[in-house]
All heavy atoms as a GROMACS GRO file, in nm:
protein
  637
    1MET      N    1   0.083  -0.116   0.000
    1MET     CA    2   0.000   0.000   0.000
    1MET      C    3   0.089   0.124   0.000
    1MET      O    4   0.185   0.132   0.072
    1MET     CB    5  -0.088   0.000   0.126
    1MET     CG    6  -0.163   0.131   0.140
    1MET     SD    7  -0.219   0.166   0.308
    1MET     CE    8  -0.357   0.059   0.324
    2THR      N    9   0.054   0.219  -0.082
    2THR     CA   10   0.130   0.343  -0.083
    2THR      C   11   0.056   0.446   0.000
    2THR      O   12  -0.066   0.439   0.018
    2THR     CB   13   0.150   0.396  -0.226
    2THR    OG1   14   0.021   0.416  -0.284
    2THR    CG2   15   0.232   0.300  -0.307
    3HIS      N   16   0.128   0.539   0.050
    3HIS     CA   17   0.072   0.642   0.137
    3HIS      C   18   0.125   0.776   0.090
    3HIS      O   19   0.243   0.786   0.054
    3HIS     CB   20   0.114   0.615   0.282
    3HIS     CG   21   0.051   0.710   0.378
    3HIS    ND1   22   0.101   0.832   0.405
    3HIS    CD2   23  -0.062   0.699   0.452
    3HIS    CE1   24   0.025   0.894   0.494
    3HIS    NE2   25  -0.075   0.814   0.522
    4PRO      N   26   0.042   0.878   0.090
    4PRO     CA   27   0.089   1.009   0.045
    4PRO      C   28   0.180   1.075   0.149
    4PRO      O   29   0.160   1.189   0.187
    4PRO     CB   30  -0.041   1.087   0.025
    4PRO     CG   31  -0.137   1.025   0.121
    4PRO     CD   32  -0.098   0.879   0.126
    5MET      N   33   0.280   1.001   0.194
    5MET     CA   34   0.372   1.051   0.296
    5MET      C   35   0.465   1.155   0.233
    5MET      O   36   0.501   1.144   0.117
    5MET     CB   37   0.454   0.934   0.348
    5MET     CG   38   0.544   0.968   0.462
    5MET     SD   39   0.616   0.813   0.522
    5MET     CE   40   0.775   0.869   0.568
    6MET      N   41   0.501   1.253   0.309
    6MET     CA   42   0.595   1.353   0.261
    6MET      C   43   0.727   1.285   0.225
    6MET      O   44   0.769   1.191   0.291
    6MET     CB   45   0.621   1.458   0.369
    6MET     CG   46   0.504   1.546   0.397
    6MET     SD   47   0.544   1.668   0.524
    6MET     CE   48   0.517   1.570   0.671
    7SER      N   49   0.792   1.335   0.123
    7SER     CA   50   0.919   1.276   0.085
    7SER      C   51   1.034   1.327   0.170
    7SER      O   52   1.143   1.272   0.168
    7SER     CB   53   0.947   1.302  -0.063
    7SER     OG   54   0.958   1.441  -0.086
    8ARG      N   55   1.009   1.432   0.246
    8ARG     CA   56   1.114   1.491   0.330
    8ARG      C   57   1.050   1.567   0.446
    8ARG      O   58   0.954   1.640   0.426
    8ARG     CB   59   1.195   1.587   0.244
    8ARG     CG   60   1.312   1.650   0.306
    8ARG     CD   61   1.378   1.743   0.207
    8ARG     NE   62   1.418   1.666   0.092
    8ARG     CZ   63   1.536   1.673   0.034
    8ARG    NH1   64   1.624   1.758   0.080
    8ARG    NH2   65   1.567   1.600  -0.070
    9PHE      N   66   1.104   1.547   0.565
    9PHE     CA   67   1.059   1.628   0.679
    9PHE      C   68   1.168   1.630   0.784
    9PHE      O   69   1.260   1.550   0.783
    9PHE     CB   70   0.927   1.576   0.738
    9PHE     CG   71   0.933   1.438   0.798
    9PHE    CD1   72   0.962   1.422   0.932
    9PHE    CD2   73   0.908   1.326   0.720
    9PHE    CE1   74   0.966   1.295   0.989
    9PHE    CE2   75   0.911   1.199   0.776
    9PHE     CZ   76   0.941   1.184   0.910
   10SER      N   77   1.158   1.726   0.873
   10SER     CA   78   1.255   1.742   0.982
   10SER      C   79   1.180   1.760   1.113
   10SER      O   80   1.072   1.818   1.117
   10SER     CB   81   1.344   1.864   0.959
   10SER     OG   82   1.422   1.848   0.844
   11LEU      N   83   1.240   1.707   1.219
   11LEU     CA   84   1.187   1.724   1.354
   11LEU      C   85   1.298   1.781   1.442
   11LEU      O   86   1.412   1.737   1.434
   11LEU     CB   87   1.143   1.590   1.413
   11LEU     CG   88   1.026   1.520   1.347
   11LEU    CD1   89   1.008   1.382   1.407
   11LEU    CD2   90   0.900   1.600   1.364
   12ARG      N   91   1.264   1.876   1.526
   12ARG     CA   92   1.358   1.931   1.623
   12ARG      C   93   1.304   1.897   1.761
   12ARG      O   94   1.199   1.945   1.801
   12ARG     CB   95   1.370   2.082   1.606
   12ARG     CG   96   1.474   2.142   1.695
   12ARG     CD   97   1.489   2.289   1.662
   12ARG     NE   98   1.599   2.343   1.736
   12ARG     CZ   99   1.597   2.460   1.798
   12ARG    NH1  100   1.490   2.536   1.790
   12ARG    NH2  101   1.702   2.502   1.864
   13LEU      N  102   1.376   1.810   1.831
   13LEU     CA  103   1.330   1.760   1.959
   13LEU      C  104   1.428   1.798   2.070
   13LEU      O  105   1.549   1.794   2.049
   13LEU     CB  106   1.319   1.607   1.954
   13LEU     CG  107   1.231   1.551   1.842
   13LEU    CD1  108   1.245   1.401   1.834
   13LEU    CD2  109   1.088   1.592   1.864
   14PRO      N  110   1.376   1.835   2.187
   14PRO     CA  111   1.468   1.868   2.296
   14PRO      C  112   1.547   1.745   2.341
   14PRO      O  113   1.494   1.635   2.348
   14PRO     CB  114   1.376   1.918   2.408
   14PRO     CG  115   1.238   1.883   2.367
   14PRO     CD  116   1.237   1.848   2.223
   15SER      N  117   1.673   1.766   2.366
   15SER     CA  118   1.757   1.659   2.418
   15SER      C  119   1.719   1.633   2.562
   15SER      O  120   1.654   1.716   2.627
   15SER     CB  121   1.904   1.700   2.414
   15SER     OG  122   1.943   1.725   2.282
   16THR      N  123   1.761   1.521   2.614
   16THR     CA  124   1.732   1.491   2.753
   16THR      C  125   1.862   1.462   2.828
   16THR      O  126   1.957   1.409   2.772
   16THR     CB  127   1.635   1.372   2.768
   16THR    OG1  128   1.611   1.352   2.907
   16THR    CG2  129   1.691   1.245   2.708
   17ALA      N  130   1.862   1.502   2.951
   17ALA     CA  131   1.973   1.470   3.040
   17ALA      C  132   1.918   1.393   3.159
   17ALA      O  133   1.977   1.391   3.267
   17ALA     CB  134   2.043   1.598   3.084
   18ALA      N  135   1.803   1.330   3.141
   18ALA     CA  136   1.733   1.262   3.251
   18ALA      C  137   1.817   1.151   3.313
   18ALA      O  138   1.803   1.123   3.431
   18ALA     CB  139   1.601   1.206   3.201
   19ASN      N  140   1.901   1.088   3.235
   19ASN     CA  141   1.982   0.978   3.289
   19ASN      C  142   2.088   1.025   3.388
   19ASN      O  143   2.146   0.943   3.458
   19ASN     CB  144   2.050   0.901   3.175
   19ASN     CG  145   1.948   0.828   3.091
   19ASN    OD1  146   1.835   0.807   3.132
   19ASN    ND2  147   1.989   0.790   2.971
   20LEU      N  148   2.112   1.154   3.394
   20LEU     CA  149   2.214   1.206   3.485
   20LEU      C  150   2.161   1.224   3.627
   20LEU      O  151   2.238   1.235   3.720
   20LEU     CB  152   2.267   1.340   3.433
   20LEU     CG  153   2.338   1.334   3.298
   20LEU    CD1  154   2.376   1.474   3.254
   20LEU    CD2  155   2.460   1.244   3.304
   21GLY      N  156   2.029   1.228   3.642
   21GLY     CA  157   1.972   1.242   3.776
   21GLY      C  158   1.870   1.353   3.781
   21GLY      O  159   1.847   1.422   3.683
   22PRO      N  160   1.809   1.375   3.898
   22PRO     CA  161   1.705   1.476   3.913
   22PRO      C  162   1.756   1.616   3.883
   22PRO      O  163   1.868   1.652   3.919
   22PRO     CB  164   1.664   1.464   4.060
   22PRO     CG  165   1.723   1.338   4.110
   22PRO     CD  166   1.837   1.302   4.020
   23GLY      N  167   1.674   1.693   3.815
   23GLY     CA  168   1.708   1.833   3.790
   23GLY      C  169   1.787   1.857   3.663
   23GLY      O  170   1.798   1.970   3.617
   24PHE      N  171   1.845   1.753   3.605
   24PHE     CA  172   1.929   1.775   3.487
   24PHE      C  173   1.847   1.806   3.362
   24PHE      O  174   1.897   1.868   3.270
   24PHE     CB  175   2.023   1.657   3.462
   24PHE     CG  176   2.142   1.658   3.552
   24PHE    CD1  177   2.142   1.589   3.671
   24PHE    CD2  178   2.254   1.733   3.519
   24PHE    CE1  179   2.251   1.591   3.756
   24PHE    CE2  180   2.364   1.736   3.603
   24PHE     CZ  181   2.364   1.665   3.721
   25ASP      N  182   1.719   1.765   3.357
   25ASP     CA  183   1.635   1.805   3.244
   25ASP      C  184   1.616   1.956   3.244
   25ASP      O  185   1.614   2.019   3.139
   25ASP     CB  186   1.499   1.735   3.249
   25ASP     CG  187   1.501   1.602   3.177
   25ASP    OD1  188   1.592   1.581   3.096
   25ASP    OD2  189   1.411   1.520   3.204
   26THR      N  190   1.605   2.015   3.361
   26THR     CA  191   1.593   2.160   3.370
   26THR      C  192   1.718   2.226   3.314
   26THR      O  193   1.710   2.324   3.240
   26THR     CB  194   1.572   2.204   3.516
   26THR    OG1  195   1.459   2.135   3.567
   26THR    CG2  196   1.554   2.352   3.527
   27LEU      N  197   1.834   2.170   3.343
   27LEU     CA  198   1.958   2.223   3.289
   27LEU      C  199   1.958   2.210   3.137
   27LEU      O  200   1.997   2.303   3.066
   27LEU     CB  201   2.078   2.147   3.347
   27LEU     CG  202   2.216   2.186   3.294
   27LEU    CD1  203   2.247   2.331   3.328
   27LEU    CD2  204   2.322   2.094   3.350
   28GLY      N  205   1.912   2.097   3.086
   28GLY     CA  206   1.905   2.077   2.941
   28GLY      C  207   1.815   2.180   2.874
   28GLY      O  208   1.846   2.232   2.768
   29ILE      N  209   1.702   2.210   2.938
   29ILE     CA  210   1.610   2.310   2.884
   29ILE      C  211   1.677   2.448   2.888
   29ILE      O  212   1.670   2.525   2.794
   29ILE     CB  213   1.477   2.311   2.961
   29ILE    CG1  214   1.400   2.182   2.932
   29ILE    CG2  215   1.393   2.432   2.926
   29ILE    CD1  216   1.281   2.160   3.022
   30ALA      N  217   1.745   2.478   2.998
   30ALA     CA  218   1.810   2.608   3.012
   30ALA      C  219   1.920   2.627   2.907
   30ALA      O  220   1.943   2.738   2.861
   30ALA     CB  221   1.869   2.623   3.152
   31LEU      N  222   1.985   2.519   2.870
   31LEU     CA  223   2.092   2.528   2.770
   31LEU      C  224   2.040   2.513   2.628
   31LEU      O  225   2.117   2.520   2.533
   31LEU     CB  226   2.198   2.420   2.798
   31LEU     CG  227   2.271   2.433   2.930
   31LEU    CD1  228   2.364   2.314   2.951
   31LEU    CD2  229   2.350   2.563   2.936
   32THR      N  230   1.911   2.490   2.614
   32THR     CA  231   1.847   2.466   2.485
   32THR      C  232   1.924   2.364   2.401
   32THR      O  233   1.972   2.392   2.292
   32THR     CB  234   1.826   2.597   2.406
   32THR    OG1  235   1.950   2.659   2.381
   32THR    CG2  236   1.731   2.690   2.477
   33LEU      N  237   1.934   2.244   2.453
   33LEU     CA  238   1.997   2.134   2.381
   33LEU      C  239   1.891   2.063   2.298
   33LEU      O  240   1.786   2.026   2.350
   33LEU     CB  241   2.060   2.035   2.479
   33LEU     CG  242   2.166   2.092   2.572
   33LEU    CD1  243   2.208   1.986   2.673
   33LEU    CD2  244   2.286   2.139   2.492
   34TYR      N  245   1.919   2.048   2.170
   34TYR     CA  246   1.823   1.985   2.080
   34TYR      C  247   1.891   1.882   1.992
   34TYR      O  248   2.012   1.886   1.970
   34TYR     CB  249   1.758   2.090   1.988
   34TYR     CG  250   1.667   2.185   2.061
   34TYR    CD1  251   1.714   2.306   2.109
   34TYR    CD2  252   1.534   2.152   2.081
   34TYR    CE1  253   1.631   2.392   2.176
   34TYR    CE2  254   1.450   2.238   2.148
   34TYR     CZ  255   1.498   2.358   2.195
   34TYR     OH  256   1.414   2.443   2.262
   35ASN      N  257   1.809   1.791   1.939
   35ASN     CA  258   1.850   1.701   1.832
   35ASN      C  259   1.756   1.726   1.716
   35ASN      O  260   1.635   1.743   1.735
   35ASN     CB  261   1.840   1.554   1.873
   35ASN     CG  262   1.940   1.516   1.978
   35ASN    OD1  263   1.903   1.475   2.086
   35ASN    ND2  264   2.068   1.532   1.949
   36GLU      N  265   1.812   1.731   1.597
   36GLU     CA  266   1.731   1.745   1.477
   36GLU      C  267   1.741   1.618   1.396
   36GLU      O  268   1.851   1.563   1.377
   36GLU     CB  269   1.779   1.863   1.392
   36GLU     CG  270   1.754   1.996   1.460
   36GLU     CD  271   1.794   2.114   1.372
   36GLU    OE1  272   1.813   2.096   1.251
   36GLU    OE2  273   1.806   2.224   1.428
   37PHE      N  274   1.627   1.568   1.352
   37PHE     CA  275   1.619   1.448   1.270
   37PHE      C  276   1.566   1.490   1.134
   37PHE      O  277   1.458   1.547   1.124
   37PHE     CB  278   1.527   1.345   1.335
   37PHE     CG  279   1.576   1.297   1.468
   37PHE    CD1  280   1.545   1.364   1.584
   37PHE    CD2  281   1.656   1.185   1.476
   37PHE    CE1  282   1.590   1.321   1.708
   37PHE    CE2  283   1.704   1.140   1.599
   37PHE     CZ  284   1.670   1.209   1.714
   38HIS      N  285   1.644   1.465   1.030
   38HIS     CA  286   1.607   1.498   0.893
   38HIS      C  287   1.579   1.367   0.820
   38HIS      O  288   1.670   1.284   0.805
   38HIS     CB  289   1.719   1.576   0.824
   38HIS     CG  290   1.758   1.699   0.900
   38HIS    ND1  291   1.687   1.816   0.894
   38HIS    CD2  292   1.860   1.722   0.986
   38HIS    CE1  293   1.744   1.907   0.972
   38HIS    NE2  294   1.850   1.851   1.030
   39VAL      N  295   1.456   1.347   0.779
   39VAL     CA  296   1.414   1.223   0.715
   39VAL      C  297   1.386   1.251   0.569
   39VAL      O  298   1.320   1.350   0.534
   39VAL     CB  299   1.287   1.167   0.783
   39VAL    CG1  300   1.240   1.040   0.714
   39VAL    CG2  301   1.313   1.142   0.932
   40ARG      N  302   1.435   1.162   0.483
   40ARG     CA  303   1.409   1.172   0.339
   40ARG      C  304   1.371   1.034   0.289
   40ARG      O  305   1.433   0.935   0.323
   40ARG     CB  306   1.533   1.222   0.265
   40ARG     CG  307   1.511   1.246   0.118
   40ARG     CD  308   1.632   1.311   0.055
   40ARG     NE  309   1.748   1.224   0.057
   40ARG     CZ  310   1.775   1.135  -0.039
   40ARG    NH1  311   1.697   1.119  -0.141
   40ARG    NH2  312   1.883   1.060  -0.030
   41VAL      N  313   1.266   1.031   0.208
   41VAL     CA  314   1.224   0.907   0.145
   41VAL      C  315   1.244   0.923  -0.005
   41VAL      O  316   1.182   1.008  -0.068
   41VAL     CB  317   1.077   0.874   0.177
   41VAL    CG1  318   1.038   0.741   0.113
   41VAL    CG2  319   1.053   0.870   0.327
   42ALA      N  320   1.334   0.842  -0.061
   42ALA     CA  321   1.364   0.849  -0.204
   42ALA      C  322   1.249   0.786  -0.283
   42ALA      O  323   1.166   0.714  -0.229
   42ALA     CB  324   1.495   0.777  -0.233
   43GLU      N  325   1.246   0.812  -0.413
   43GLU     CA  326   1.142   0.757  -0.499
   43GLU      C  327   1.142   0.605  -0.499
   43GLU      O  328   1.038   0.543  -0.520
   43GLU     CB  329   1.158   0.809  -0.641
   43GLU     CG  330   1.119   0.955  -0.654
   43GLU     CD  331   1.124   1.004  -0.796
   43GLU    OE1  332   1.107   0.922  -0.889
   43GLU    OE2  333   1.144   1.125  -0.814
   44ASN      N  334   1.257   0.543  -0.471
   44ASN     CA  335   1.264   0.396  -0.468
   44ASN      C  336   1.217   0.340  -0.333
   44ASN      O  337   1.223   0.221  -0.310
   44ASN     CB  338   1.404   0.347  -0.500
   44ASN     CG  339   1.508   0.394  -0.400
   44ASN    OD1  340   1.475   0.459  -0.302
   44ASN    ND2  341   1.632   0.361  -0.426
   45GLY      N  342   1.172   0.429  -0.242
   45GLY     CA  343   1.119   0.384  -0.114
   45GLY      C  344   1.222   0.372  -0.003
   45GLY      O  345   1.188   0.337   0.109
   46ILE      N  346   1.350   0.401  -0.033
   46ILE     CA  347   1.455   0.395   0.069
   46ILE      C  348   1.443   0.516   0.161
   46ILE      O  349   1.439   0.630   0.116
   46ILE     CB  350   1.595   0.391   0.004
   46ILE    CG1  351   1.608   0.272  -0.089
   46ILE    CG2  352   1.704   0.392   0.110
   46ILE    CD1  353   1.605   0.138  -0.020
   47HIS      N  354   1.438   0.489   0.292
   47HIS     CA  355   1.430   0.596   0.392
   47HIS      C  356   1.571   0.626   0.443
   47HIS      O  357   1.646   0.534   0.475
   47HIS     CB  358   1.345   0.550   0.511
   47HIS     CG  359   1.204   0.521   0.477
   47HIS    ND1  360   1.099   0.578   0.542
   47HIS    CD2  361   1.148   0.440   0.383
   47HIS    CE1  362   0.986   0.535   0.492
   47HIS    NE2  363   1.013   0.450   0.396
   48SER      N  364   1.605   0.753   0.451
   48SER     CA  365   1.733   0.790   0.512
   48SER      C  366   1.706   0.893   0.622
   48SER      O  367   1.621   0.981   0.607
   48SER     CB  368   1.830   0.846   0.408
   48SER     OG  369   1.782   0.965   0.352
   49VAL      N  370   1.778   0.878   0.733
   49VAL     CA  371   1.761   0.966   0.847
   49VAL      C  372   1.897   1.021   0.886
   49VAL      O  373   1.993   0.946   0.901
   49VAL     CB  374   1.699   0.892   0.968
   49VAL    CG1  375   1.683   0.986   1.087
   49VAL    CG2  376   1.565   0.830   0.930
   50ARG      N  377   1.906   1.153   0.901
   50ARG     CA  378   2.030   1.218   0.944
   50ARG      C  379   2.002   1.285   1.078
   50ARG      O  380   1.900   1.350   1.097
   50ARG     CB  381   2.072   1.322   0.839
   50ARG     CG  382   2.203   1.391   0.871
   50ARG     CD  383   2.249   1.475   0.754
   50ARG     NE  384   2.146   1.560   0.699
   50ARG     CZ  385   2.132   1.689   0.726
   50ARG    NH1  386   2.215   1.750   0.807
   50ARG    NH2  387   2.035   1.759   0.670
   51VAL      N  388   2.094   1.269   1.171
   51VAL     CA  389   2.080   1.325   1.306
   51VAL      C  390   2.181   1.437   1.323
   51VAL      O  391   2.298   1.422   1.289
   51VAL     CB  392   2.104   1.218   1.414
   51VAL    CG1  393   2.083   1.276   1.553
   51VAL    CG2  394   2.017   1.096   1.392
   52GLN      N  395   2.135   1.549   1.378
   52GLN     CA  396   2.224   1.660   1.412
   52GLN      C  397   2.191   1.707   1.552
   52GLN      O  398   2.075   1.703   1.593
   52GLN     CB  399   2.202   1.778   1.317
   52GLN     CG  400   2.253   1.758   1.177
   52GLN     CD  401   2.225   1.882   1.094
   52GLN    OE1  402   2.111   1.916   1.072
   52GLN    NE2  403   2.332   1.946   1.050
   53GLY      N  404   2.292   1.750   1.624
   53GLY     CA  405   2.269   1.808   1.755
   53GLY      C  406   2.350   1.742   1.864
   53GLY      O  407   2.443   1.667   1.838
   54PHE      N  408   2.309   1.770   1.986
   54PHE     CA  409   2.380   1.724   2.105
   54PHE      C  410   2.387   1.572   2.106
   54PHE      O  411   2.285   1.504   2.100
   54PHE     CB  412   2.309   1.777   2.230
   54PHE     CG  413   2.376   1.739   2.358
   54PHE    CD1  414   2.492   1.802   2.396
   54PHE    CD2  415   2.324   1.639   2.437
   54PHE    CE1  416   2.555   1.767   2.514
   54PHE    CE2  417   2.386   1.604   2.556
   54PHE     CZ  418   2.502   1.668   2.594
   55GLY      N  419   2.505   1.516   2.111
   55GLY     CA  420   2.524   1.372   2.117
   55GLY      C  421   2.493   1.299   1.988
   55GLY      O  422   2.468   1.180   1.989
   56GLU      N  423   2.497   1.371   1.875
   56GLU     CA  424   2.459   1.308   1.747
   56GLU      C  425   2.542   1.184   1.715
   56GLU      O  426   2.491   1.089   1.656
   56GLU     CB  427   2.466   1.408   1.632
   56GLU     CG  428   2.606   1.458   1.602
   56GLU     CD  429   2.605   1.569   1.499
   56GLU    OE1  430   2.537   1.671   1.520
   56GLU    OE2  431   2.674   1.552   1.397
   57HIS      N  432   2.667   1.181   1.756
   57HIS     CA  433   2.751   1.064   1.729
   57HIS      C  434   2.701   0.941   1.805
   57HIS      O  435   2.722   0.828   1.762
   57HIS     CB  436   2.898   1.094   1.764
   57HIS     CG  437   2.920   1.122   1.909
   57HIS    ND1  438   2.882   1.242   1.968
   57HIS    CD2  439   2.973   1.047   2.007
   57HIS    CE1  440   2.911   1.239   2.096
   57HIS    NE2  441   2.966   1.122   2.123
   58LEU      N  442   2.632   0.963   1.915
   58LEU     CA  443   2.576   0.851   1.992
   58LEU      C  444   2.441   0.806   1.938
   58LEU      O  445   2.395   0.696   1.968
   58LEU     CB  446   2.560   0.890   2.138
   58LEU     CG  447   2.688   0.931   2.212
   58LEU    CD1  448   2.654   0.987   2.348
   58LEU    CD2  449   2.782   0.812   2.223
   59LEU      N  450   2.377   0.892   1.858
   59LEU     CA  451   2.242   0.864   1.810
   59LEU      C  452   2.238   0.819   1.664
   59LEU      O  453   2.132   0.795   1.610
   59LEU     CB  454   2.156   0.990   1.824
   59LEU     CG  455   2.140   1.045   1.965
   59LEU    CD1  456   2.066   1.177   1.963
   59LEU    CD2  457   2.069   0.944   2.052
   60ALA      N  458   2.352   0.808   1.600
   60ALA     CA  459   2.356   0.779   1.457
   60ALA      C  460   2.313   0.637   1.423
   60ALA      O  461   2.275   0.609   1.311
   60ALA     CB  462   2.496   0.806   1.402
   61SER      N  463   2.317   0.548   1.518
   61SER     CA  464   2.281   0.409   1.493
   61SER      C  465   2.136   0.383   1.534
   61SER      O  466   2.094   0.424   1.642
   61SER     CB  467   2.373   0.316   1.573
   61SER     OG  468   2.324   0.185   1.569
   62PRO      N  469   2.060   0.313   1.451
   62PRO     CA  470   1.922   0.279   1.489
   62PRO      C  471   1.916   0.185   1.609
   62PRO      O  472   1.812   0.170   1.671
   62PRO     CB  473   1.863   0.212   1.366
   62PRO     CG  474   1.968   0.208   1.263
   62PRO     CD  475   2.093   0.270   1.318
   63ASP      N  476   2.027   0.122   1.643
   63ASP     CA  477   2.028   0.025   1.753
   63ASP      C  478   2.008   0.088   1.890
   63ASP      O  479   1.963   0.023   1.982
   63ASP     CB  480   2.160  -0.053   1.754
   63ASP     CG  481   2.178  -0.134   1.627
   63ASP    OD1  482   2.076  -0.175   1.567
   63ASP    OD2  483   2.294  -0.155   1.588
   64ASN      N  484   2.044   0.216   1.904
   64ASN     CA  485   2.034   0.279   2.037
   64ASN      C  486   1.963   0.414   2.029
   64ASN      O  487   2.000   0.506   2.098
   64ASN     CB  488   2.173   0.294   2.100
   64ASN     CG  489   2.264   0.382   2.018
   64ASN    OD1  490   2.229   0.423   1.909
   64ASN    ND2  491   2.380   0.411   2.071
   65ASN      N  492   1.861   0.423   1.943
   65ASN     CA  493   1.796   0.552   1.924
   65ASN      C  494   1.644   0.532   1.924
   65ASN      O  495   1.589   0.464   1.837
   65ASN     CB  496   1.843   0.611   1.791
   65ASN     CG  497   1.792   0.751   1.771
   65ASN    OD1  498   1.674   0.776   1.784
   65ASN    ND2  499   1.882   0.841   1.738
   66LEU      N  500   1.577   0.591   2.021
   66LEU     CA  501   1.433   0.576   2.034
   66LEU      C  502   1.359   0.637   1.915
   66LEU      O  503   1.254   0.587   1.874
   66LEU     CB  504   1.386   0.640   2.165
   66LEU     CG  505   1.241   0.617   2.205
   66LEU    CD1  506   1.209   0.468   2.212
   66LEU    CD2  507   1.212   0.684   2.337
   67PHE      N  508   1.412   0.745   1.857
   67PHE     CA  509   1.347   0.803   1.739
   67PHE      C  510   1.344   0.702   1.625
   67PHE      O  511   1.241   0.681   1.562
   67PHE     CB  512   1.418   0.931   1.693
   67PHE     CG  513   1.364   0.982   1.562
   67PHE    CD1  514   1.247   1.056   1.560
   67PHE    CD2  515   1.426   0.953   1.443
   67PHE    CE1  516   1.194   1.102   1.440
   67PHE    CE2  517   1.375   0.997   1.323
   67PHE     CZ  518   1.259   1.073   1.321
   68PHE      N  519   1.459   0.638   1.597
   68PHE     CA  520   1.464   0.539   1.489
   68PHE      C  521   1.366   0.425   1.515
   68PHE      O  522   1.294   0.381   1.426
   68PHE     CB  523   1.605   0.481   1.473
   68PHE     CG  524   1.701   0.571   1.402
   68PHE    CD1  525   1.816   0.613   1.466
   68PHE    CD2  526   1.680   0.612   1.273
   68PHE    CE1  527   1.907   0.696   1.402
   68PHE    CE2  528   1.769   0.694   1.208
   68PHE     CZ  529   1.883   0.737   1.272
   69GLU      N  530   1.366   0.377   1.637
   69GLU     CA  531   1.278   0.266   1.673
   69GLU      C  532   1.131   0.303   1.649
   69GLU      O  533   1.055   0.226   1.590
   69GLU     CB  534   1.301   0.228   1.819
   69GLU     CG  535   1.220   0.109   1.864
   69GLU     CD  536   1.247   0.072   2.009
   69GLU    OE1  537   1.358   0.097   2.060
   69GLU    OE2  538   1.154   0.019   2.071
   70SER      N  539   1.092   0.422   1.694
   70SER     CA  540   0.954   0.467   1.676
   70SER      C  541   0.921   0.488   1.529
   70SER      O  542   0.813   0.452   1.482
   70SER     CB  543   0.932   0.598   1.752
   70SER     OG  544   0.955   0.580   1.888
   71TYR      N  545   1.014   0.547   1.455
   71TYR     CA  546   0.993   0.573   1.313
   71TYR      C  547   0.976   0.442   1.236
   71TYR      O  548   0.884   0.428   1.155
   71TYR     CB  549   1.110   0.654   1.258
   71TYR     CG  550   1.098   0.686   1.111
   71TYR    CD1  551   1.006   0.781   1.067
   71TYR    CD2  552   1.175   0.620   1.016
   71TYR    CE1  553   0.994   0.810   0.933
   71TYR    CE2  554   1.162   0.648   0.882
   71TYR     CZ  555   1.071   0.744   0.841
   71TYR     OH  556   1.058   0.771   0.707
   72ILE      N  557   1.061   0.345   1.263
   72ILE     CA  558   1.055   0.216   1.194
   72ILE      C  559   0.922   0.145   1.225
   72ILE      O  560   0.855   0.093   1.136
   72ILE     CB  561   1.176   0.128   1.230
   72ILE    CG1  562   1.302   0.187   1.166
   72ILE    CG2  563   1.156  -0.016   1.186
   72ILE    CD1  564   1.431   0.127   1.219
   73LYS      N  565   0.883   0.144   1.352
   73LYS     CA  566   0.757   0.080   1.390
   73LYS      C  567   0.637   0.149   1.324
   73LYS      O  568   0.543   0.083   1.280
   73LYS     CB  569   0.741   0.080   1.542
   73LYS     CG  570   0.827  -0.022   1.611
   73LYS     CD  571   0.805  -0.022   1.760
   73LYS     CE  572   0.894  -0.126   1.826
   73LYS     NZ  573   0.874  -0.131   1.972
   74THR      N  574   0.640   0.281   1.319
   74THR     CA  575   0.531   0.355   1.256
   74THR      C  576   0.523   0.324   1.107
   74THR      O  577   0.414   0.301   1.053
   74THR     CB  578   0.550   0.507   1.278
   74THR    OG1  579   0.549   0.533   1.417
   74THR    CG2  580   0.439   0.586   1.210
   75CYS      N  581   0.637   0.322   1.040
   75CYS     CA  582   0.640   0.291   0.896
   75CYS      C  583   0.589   0.149   0.869
   75CYS      O  584   0.510   0.128   0.776
   75CYS     CB  585   0.781   0.307   0.840
   75CYS     SG  586   0.833   0.479   0.830
   76LYS      N  587   0.631   0.055   0.950
   76LYS     CA  588   0.584  -0.083   0.933
   76LYS      C  589   0.433  -0.094   0.957
   76LYS      O  590   0.361  -0.162   0.883
   76LYS     CB  591   0.659  -0.178   1.025
   76LYS     CG  592   0.800  -0.206   0.981
   76LYS     CD  593   0.871  -0.300   1.076
   76LYS     CE  594   1.013  -0.327   1.028
   76LYS     NZ  595   1.086  -0.416   1.120
   77HIS      N  596   0.386  -0.027   1.060
   77HIS     CA  597   0.244  -0.032   1.094
   77HIS      C  598   0.158   0.021   0.978
   77HIS      O  599   0.048  -0.030   0.951
   77HIS     CB  600   0.218   0.048   1.222
   77HIS     CG  601   0.073   0.055   1.259
   77HIS    ND1  602   0.008  -0.051   1.319
   77HIS    CD2  603  -0.019   0.153   1.244
   77HIS    CE1  604  -0.119  -0.017   1.340
   77HIS    NE2  605  -0.136   0.105   1.296
   78HIS      N  606   0.206   0.124   0.910
   78HIS     CA  607   0.130   0.188   0.803
   78HIS      C  608   0.170   0.138   0.663
   78HIS      O  609   0.126   0.194   0.563
   78HIS     CB  610   0.145   0.340   0.809
   78HIS     CG  611   0.081   0.400   0.931
   78HIS    ND1  612  -0.056   0.412   0.944
   78HIS    CD2  613   0.134   0.448   1.046
   78HIS    CE1  614  -0.085   0.467   1.060
   78HIS    NE2  615   0.030   0.490   1.125
   79ASP      N  616   0.255   0.036   0.659
   79ASP     CA  617   0.304  -0.019   0.530
   79ASP      C  618   0.369   0.088   0.442
   79ASP      O  619   0.345   0.095   0.322
   79ASP     CB  620   0.191  -0.088   0.453
   79ASP     CG  621   0.144  -0.214   0.518
   79ASP    OD1  622   0.229  -0.282   0.581
   79ASP    OD2  623   0.024  -0.245   0.509
   80TRP      N  624   0.449   0.174   0.506
   80TRP     CA  625   0.521   0.274   0.429
   80TRP      C  626   0.650   0.213   0.390
   80TRP      O  627   0.749   0.245   0.374
   80TRP     CB  628   0.542   0.403   0.507
   80TRP     CG  629   0.414   0.475   0.542
   80TRP    CD1  630   0.293   0.460   0.483
   80TRP    CD2  631   0.395   0.570   0.646
   80TRP    NE1  632   0.201   0.542   0.543
   80TRP    CE2  633   0.261   0.609   0.644
   80TRP    CE3  634   0.479   0.626   0.741
   80TRP    CZ2  635   0.208   0.704   0.730
   80TRP    CZ3  636   0.427   0.718   0.828
   80TRP    CH2  637   0.293   0.758   0.824
   0.00000   0.00000   0.00000
């Protein structure tokens, strides 16, 4: 099934420092730390995702990235 999904979109999401302990999310908000996810779907159906922002080198792999996991599950659910 094909879906009239956009061929390109970007999301800007606040980074989290929650794993550091209580109060660190407030610090993250104060420093305005963000991650940007740029998604492109080619005409052949290949999806590519580029990550920019705080800790991007740690988020480049789909194996340890909640955004990738959610995106993949959503695409599978909708047969994209």
